[in-house]
GUDOZA-36712 format. One record per residue: y, x negated, z of N, C-alpha, C, O, CB in turn; residue in one letter. Coordinates in steps of 0.05 Angstrom, whole numbers, plus 5000, padded with zeros to 4 digits. Each point is the difference from the previous one (the first is absolute). Last residue first. Glycine has a CB too. Layout:
YXZYXZYXZYXZYXZa
...
END
This chain:
488880914424502150224996499650224993501950164998500149594996x
492549415000499250215020502550305009499750205013497249275007x
503849704926498250164992499150215013498950194989500549504993x
509549725022497250085012498250134991500250215012501749765014x
508649374956498950294991496749965014499149774999504250324947x
503149175066501750174995498450274996501450195007501849464976x
494149585075499250054980502650294995500750165018493149584989x
505649375069499550214996500050184967501749874988499950025064x
494449124973503150084989499550345007498050114991503349464961x
493849405063499250264997503750115004502049895010491550115013x
500749134963502450014999499550304999498450064983503649474996x
490949825071500650204973503250035000501149935021494150404983x
499749125063501049824971500750204979500949934978495849685029x
499850765082502049735006501249904975502449954999494849885038x
495050794954503650155000501149795006501449934981498850545037x
492249214936499750095022503250125008502149884994493349765016x
499750384891501249795023500250185018499950254997502949394980x
493650844953497549635002501749875018498949815010498850054936x
505451055063498649974980498849735009498949945021503850354944x
500750415113500349824982498149944974497850095001504249805039x
499151095007499049735008500849724986499550044977497150265034x
506150755041500349814971498949765010500349885022504250314955x
494450875061499949784998499649774981498149974986501350255044x
505050785016498949884974499349725010501449905018501450374946x
497750925079500949614994499049884979498350104985501649785058x
498451044972501849995014500649685012501049925021497950604986x
498650124895499349885016502049945028502450074998494949804959x
500450764947501949955026498349835016497750085003505050385000x
495949634881499850115033501149905024500549765001496050334984x
506349804918499749915016498550155016501750145011501549634978x
500450894946500949604996497449955023498350185003508849704991x
494151054991498149794973500849795004499249824985500650434976x
500350125127499650144977499549874978498049854998504450435020x
500449465092497750034984501750194973502350085003493249905043x
510749305005499250284995497650024990499549844983504450265011x
498948905053500550264971499250335005498350055017500049524948x
505649445102498350234989500250144976502150064989497849995051x
502248884973501050255008497350284998498050014986507649764994x
497048995002498750235020502150224998502449975001495149715037x
502549764873501550025022498350235022499550234993505249624975x
490649584954501150275015501149965019498949905020498450324968x
499949104961499250114982501050335009500250194984495849405002x
508449355047497650315006500850184970501950024985498750075084x
501148864914501450255012497650195014497650014993506749984968x
493849205003502249884991501950305016502349985007495849644937x
491950165065502549825007502850015001501549895015495649924972x
497051035019499649834985502449755011502250025011495650374949x
497150495088503149845001498749784977497749925005504950135056x
492150974947499849675007502449874990500750044977494349935019x
501250995057501649944969500049655004500049885021504150634972x
491850465055498949715009501749814976498349944983496150225039x
506650745040499449894981499349775001499549875020502750364966x
494650495078502149914996499849824974497749944992503450135058x
496750875027498949884965502349784997502450065003495650454967x
497749845124502950024981498549904980497949884999506750045029x
486650435008503149875018501850014973499550104978498649465066x
493150944951499349725017502349875019499949915023497049974936x
504150924982497450055026500549745015500549985024495250304948x
508749704940500950105027498849985023500749875019500750374957x
495249434935500349805029501950205022500049955024500249494946x
496951054952498149895010499749805028498449995019501450104934x
507550154982499450285010497149905028500150055025501450304912x
501849005002502050005021499750295020500950045022502549654942x
491750144952498849845021502249995023499149925022497749784944x
505050844963497850125010498749745022498550065018500850314933x
508649425000500250275012497350055017500150005025503050184933x
495749184978501649905020500150285029498850035021504449624932x
493650514954498349875021502049915028499750095022496749714935x
506550524953499550245027498949925017499950125021499850214959x
506049124934496850145008500350155031501949955015495049604956x
510849924988499250214991498350195002500250244996501349524990x
501349255043502350154998499150284995501350145015501449474970x
490849665024501650064974502550175000500950084979494849885004x
497949495099500650214988502650034973502449945002495450195049x
498349155018498250064975500550224988498750054980498049755036x
508149985067500149734978498050094975500649904978500049665063x
499751125031502549964990499749684980500850024977501950305072x
490750145023499449874972502249954977499449914978496550325034x
504949995107499450074978500049734977501049785001500950725017x
497249445093501250004976498750074971498049894992504249815038x
498750575083498549914979502249944977502350094997493250195019x
505449885102500850014976498049874976498949795005505650225021x
494550085071503150134998500250004971501850164992500849655053x
487950275001502149854989502750134994500550234994495749534990x
494650525070502149995000502549854990502049975015495450215009x
492450024962501049815009502449925016500149785011497450214958x
498250844989499049955027501949705005501450005020492850264976x
504449904913502550235011500449955032502249965009496350464953x
494149204977502549845006502750095014502049885009496149934953x
494650604989498449855025502749895015500350025025494649824948x
506850534945499350275018499349855026500950085022496950284941x
503249074964502550145011499850145022501449985020500050044940x
491149754990500949665014503150195018500550005024497649434921x
498251164989497750015026501049785013499750035024495650164956x
509649824936500750245020497350015024500850105021502250244934x
500648765003498050184990500450245018500449975024496149674959x
509849454987497349995024499250444990501450134984501249325079x
504149874898497150014990498250055023497849905006503049784957x
508750115069499750014981497149984993498849825012505850074987x
499950045088497250234996499750054969498650194993502250125054x
502149115042500749954978497750114983497649934998505349695016x
502350615081497649984993500849944962501950124987495350255063x
508149455058500450124974498049844978499949764995505450395019x
498249985093498049954986499950114964499650234992498449775062x
509249715039499250194978497949884988500049754998504250424993x
500049825107498849774978498750204988498350155010501149375010x
508750565057497850124978499749864985501849874990498850495009x
502649655107501249914966497650104988497950085012505149444990x
496250605094502850035000501249924973502549994996497549925054x
490849664982501250215010503450054996501649825007494350115024x
495549514931502850044991501250225010501050164985498249634978x
491350075041501149745004502649974998500849775006495650104982x
499450854995499350145031501849635005501549955018491850544993x
505049754894502550125006500449965043502050055013497250384928x
493049225009502649794993502750155014501849895011496149924936x
493750665060500249825015503149804994501749915016492450164986x
504050694944499650075027500849785020501950025016494650294968x
500249584926503450005000500550095031501649865012499650314930x
489949755051501449654992502850035005501549875014495449974942x
497550945034499249875026502249685000501149875018492550394981x
505750324928502150115018499449925029501350075019499550324951x
493649234949504049995001501350095025501749875012498650284939x
490950065046499649755000504049925005501649945018492450034945x
503050814999499850095034500649665012501349975021494050544980x
504649574907502650175014498749915019500749775006501650664973x
492148944964499750225008503350135014501249805009493150044996x
504649324937499450035024500750295001502250084992498349435025x
501050204902497149795001500049975035498849815010501849824933x
506850805013498050225000496649794991498150044985506650454995x
504449115022500150145023497250185007499150045023506149964968x
499549174955497650174994498750175033498249955016500649624937x
510149905064498649984975497350205002499250115020502749384972x
507750645064496749935005499450094972500350224989498249885067x
510549584991499450134977496549964999498849795000506650124974x
501350095109499049824983498350214980498950225006501149335030x
508550285049497450124987498749864980500549764995501350625013x
505549315055500850264996497950254989500150245004504049484989x
496549245068498250134974500850254999499050145018496949614985x
505549665076502050174987499350114968501550154987502049565045x
490549785039502749854985502450084989501949864992495249955000x
494750575046501449915019503449874994502249995010492649955006x
497950404924501850265011502349805012502349984993493650465021x
498248974945501750064988501350305011502150074989495849604975x
495350055094502049794985502250094982502250045010494249704990x
495650845024502849945015501849835005502150045012495950154999x
493650004929502950174988502349915026502449984997494850564974x
493849215038501249834982503050144990502049894991492749924995x
499850635073499849845015502149774983501849885012493250315011x
500750514930502350175014500849725020502550004999495550645000x
494849214939501950074997502250065014502149904992495350144987x
494749965064501249744983502349954996501649885014495450164965x
499150785052501149895018501149714981502449934998494450335048x
498750234899501850125004502049875032502449984999494250434967x
494849284991502649894982502150185010502349924994495249934958x
494050385077501049775011502649824988501249815009494050205005x
500550834959500550065031500749755008501349995021495550384990x
499849674898502550075004501650065033502450025005495950154946x
492649505032502149704993503150174996502149885005493649734959x
497750985045499049835018502849755001501649935017492250224971x
505450564946499750065021500649775023502149995012494950354963x
504449504921498149965017500050175024499649805013500349784969x
506650204948498150264997497550015019498450195001502949804950x
505249415044501750145013497650224997499750175018505849654972x
493349074999499350274993500650235016498850015022498249764959x
508549384968498850135030498750244997500950194988502749645038x
499549384894500150255015498350075025497649945002503650174956x
504848985009497250134998499450275011500650055023498149514981x
510349864948498850075022496950104995499150054977505750065039x
505350024925498049885008499149975024501450105017499749764953x
501150874945500549955029498549835010497650055001503850325004x
497650064914501649694993500350005036500349765006503350244932x
491250775036499149814997501249704997498849794995499150584993x
503950635023500849895020499349585007500749835016498550804997x
499350304929502749944989501349755020502249914999498650634980x
488449764983502150075025503249814992500349804986494650235058x
496650104893501650185003502350015018502050134997494550024989x
496049225008503550014976502050175001502549974997495249934971x
494949795109500250174982502249994980502450035007495350205025x
497748945017501450165004500350294985499349944978502249645036x
490649715019501450044984502150295014499550175017496549574943x
499549525097500450284994501650014975502249895000497750255046x
498749025005498950104978499150244986498550024980501149665035x
499650055091502049854982498650054974497650024999504449605033x
497851145047499649784987500849924976500950134982496549935041x
508650435050498750044978498249754993501149785000502750544986x
499849775112500649844967497950214987497950075010502949294998x
498450565082502950214996500349924977502350074994500449975047x
491449415003499650324996501550134992499150234997499049765029x
503349225005499249974976499150244985500050044976499249545039x
509050275060497550125001498349984977500750194985501350075044x
508649234990497450194993497850064995499149904979503150125018x
504349225021500150315022499150224992500050215012503849695004x
499149174912497750125018501450235015501950124990495349415017x
504650164888500450085028498950065025499250235004502849844970x
495749844929499649725010501550015023499749805015499749944944x
504051034982497949894991500749685014502049864997497050504954x
505550605078500149774990497949784995499449895021504450264995x
496050904982499349815017500949764992498749924981497950305031x
504650944975499549714993499849825019500250075024502050014942x
499250865036496949944995500349744994497849894998500250534984x
509349985045498550005015497949965002498650005021503650134982x
507049624958498550134989497149965025499349775007503450164934x
508549945047498050115023498150034979500850144982501850125058x
508749384955496950054988497350065019500149895022501949774943x
508850415078497849884987498150114981499450245000501149565037x
510950334998497550084990497549774992500349824983502950555000x
507349705074498949864983496350214997498850085020505249344997x
507950834981497249955020498149874980500150004975500250455059x
511149454972497750084984497949975018499949845019501750044937x
507649915050499650245001497950174992499850244996503949645004x
499049175008501550134978499150345002500350144980499849354987x
497149915099502449945000501850044973502349924997495849815038x
491850424981501950255017503949834996502050144999492650065054x
497949304904500050264988503250125014502350034992491450055004x
503349165043500949974974500950224990502450044996494949654997x
497950405080502149975005502249884974502450054999495149915050x
492950194946500950235006504049965012501650184997492049985016x
500649144960500150104985501850315004501850084986494049585004x
501349755079502549894982500350154977502450014993496949545021x
493350685041502850175013502149854983502150124994496649995062x
493449684916500450244988502050065016501550184991494349954991x
501449065032501050074975500350234993501150034978497649665013x
497750215096503149825006501550024962502450034995495049465056x
492950814970502050145008503249904995501950124990494250025040x
495349594910501449965025502350195009501850064985496949495005x
491850694952502949995003501149855023499450085022500550324956x
490349834989501249785009503349915000500949775002494650154985x
501750964965497749845018501549715001501749934984493250324997x
510250194966499550215026498649895017500849975023499350404956x
505349114935497050125010500850175029502149955013494449594964x
509650274936499749975024497550205018499650245004505749584987x
497650284922499149775002498949925025497849915005504950024963x
506450684999497749984990498049715007501049784996501850554970x
504750315080498449694998498549954988498049915011502350035018x
507150914975497350004999499149674989500149924976499950695014x
509249955054498549774980497149985006499249975022505049744975x
504151025016498149965009499249744980500649994976498650545046x
508850084959499649975034497649905007499650085023503050274985x
503949604896497750145018500249905029501549835010495150204951x
510950004976499550165002496650025017499250205012505149864947x
501149234999499250204979499150295010499250184984499449414990x
504349665078502050074992499450204982501750184997500349435014x
492249955033500650245027502450104977500850235002498149525065x
496549574890498850235003501150215018499450244999497049504989x
507149435000500850154978498050204998500450164982502049474996x
497649795104502450204993500650124982501750185002499549635017x
490749754988500450155016502450165002500150255001497149495013x
501449454934498350284990500850215016501350194989494549594998x
507749425039501050184981499450244988501350204993499449475006x
495049765063501950155013501750164977500950235002499149435039x
493549734934498750245018502950205002500450214990495249475045x
507149454929498550244977498750255016500450234993497849374971x
504149615091502650184999499150214967501050234998503449305031x
488850105051500949914977502350214987499950255001495449514994x
496950275078503349855004501649994979502449985007496049745022x
493050624969501950255005502149845007502250105001495050295014x
494449284949502750024976502450215021501950114990494349914948x
494049675086501649864998503249994987501849824998493650085008x
497350844998501649955029502049725002502049995014493350255011x
502950204881498249905013501049965031502349935002495849884953x
503850934965500849764995497849975029498650185010507549774958x
496950884962498549755001500949785010501449854987496950314983x
504650975038501049654995497749794999499249965023504950135006x
498451064956497849805004501549765002501849964984494650264992x
508250735052499849724989498249844995499949855019502950184996x
498851045008499149775005500549834979499850074976497250115052x
507750765024499949814976498349785003500749885020503650224970x
495550915061500149795004500049804964498650044980499050145079x
END
């Protein structure tokens, strides 16, 4: 799986720049597109189906970001008792404080038992529209057993095809990863962007991720050119192996970026 993240809104789908960006992503060897910023909650099935069709025309599958413990501020349709109290101070050590929305009380057993079917119902719309899977942000905020129930429900809603659930795991500790093992994730991301190409900790991290799911790389795709041509690398003194690559555009949307295939690759 080779994932290209594209930042665009539903109103941009009909534009020629988007079609050009999708064609360029396909030419560079990507097979999935992560539509960054598209809301899973309150998503319009018609818009999602249009996005799926636009990507499918270039042989690409669509992914969405999913944060089960966040809810858009000011949105209706949520039991107020499911929200964390207003003014709750965030732990500065957390790596997910930048994610938007109010936090939901997954740590409370009564609330969690209600949130599982509530989220399962809301995932039906993107799944029915043909979304190929989700990149799950802050996965440790939700217990592995709840992830297992939600993932099983999403797959029941898509008989005959696969729906991938990829856990964003950089920054998670061994205890958190142990709990997520029962979630049934298809993949997990390692901390390659923070590696110095010398230290042994990346190999150790990948070893911890192996029992959870297949381990994937995440590389940054600049506006000028991808910094990493997607490919698998072998374990050894050079970058440890992974089974996929996720490249993200930098400051500008991929629809306006002038990307070209690099002649060299640091993963080689």
